[in-house]
C-alpha positions in Angstrom: 143.1 96.3 40.5 140.9 93.6 42.1 137.9 95.9 41.7 138.6 96.2 37.9 138.8 92.4 37.6 135.5 92.0 39.4 133.8 94.6 37.2 135.2 92.9 34.1 134.0 89.4 35.2 130.6 90.8 36.1 130.3 92.4 32.7 131.3 89.2 31.0 128.8 87.2 33.0 126.0 89.7 32.3 126.5 90.3 28.6 128.4 87.1 27.5 126.0 84.5 28.8 122.8 85.9 27.2 121.4 84.1 24.2 120.0 86.5 21.7 118.9 83.8 19.1 115.4 82.4 19.2 115.9 78.6 18.9 112.2 77.6 19.1 110.5 76.8 15.8 107.2 75.2 14.7 107.9 71.7 13.4 104.7 71.4 11.3 104.9 74.3 8.9 101.9 74.9 6.7 100.5 77.8 4.7 96.9 78.5 4.3 95.7 80.3 1.2 93.5 83.3 1.7 91.7 85.3 -1.0 91.9 89.0 -1.0 89.6 91.5 -2.7 92.1 93.3 -4.9 94.1 92.1 -7.9 96.7 94.8 -8.0 100.2 94.1 -6.8 102.6 96.9 -5.8 106.2 96.4 -4.6 109.0 98.7 -3.5 112.6 99.0 -4.6 113.8 96.5 -2.0 111.6 93.7 -3.4 112.1 94.6 -7.1 114.7 91.9 -7.7 113.6 89.5 -4.9 109.9 89.0 -5.6 108.4 87.2 -8.5 104.7 87.3 -9.1 103.6 84.0 -10.6 99.8 84.6 -10.9 96.9 86.5 -9.5 93.7 84.4 -9.1 90.2 85.8 -9.0 88.4 85.6 -5.7 85.4 83.2 -5.9 
């Protein structure tokens, strides 16, 4: 019985105390625009209702 309790406590300590969430985040978020050489946009069925294309600018 005591061995079973020790195994259970060890399992709780090993698996219960691990943090699986990344809590670090960049405070200064910024996005840099980059031009690409193609003007075609293709999506898949997953992005069909989630992605809205506003415009496609020409590369200068």
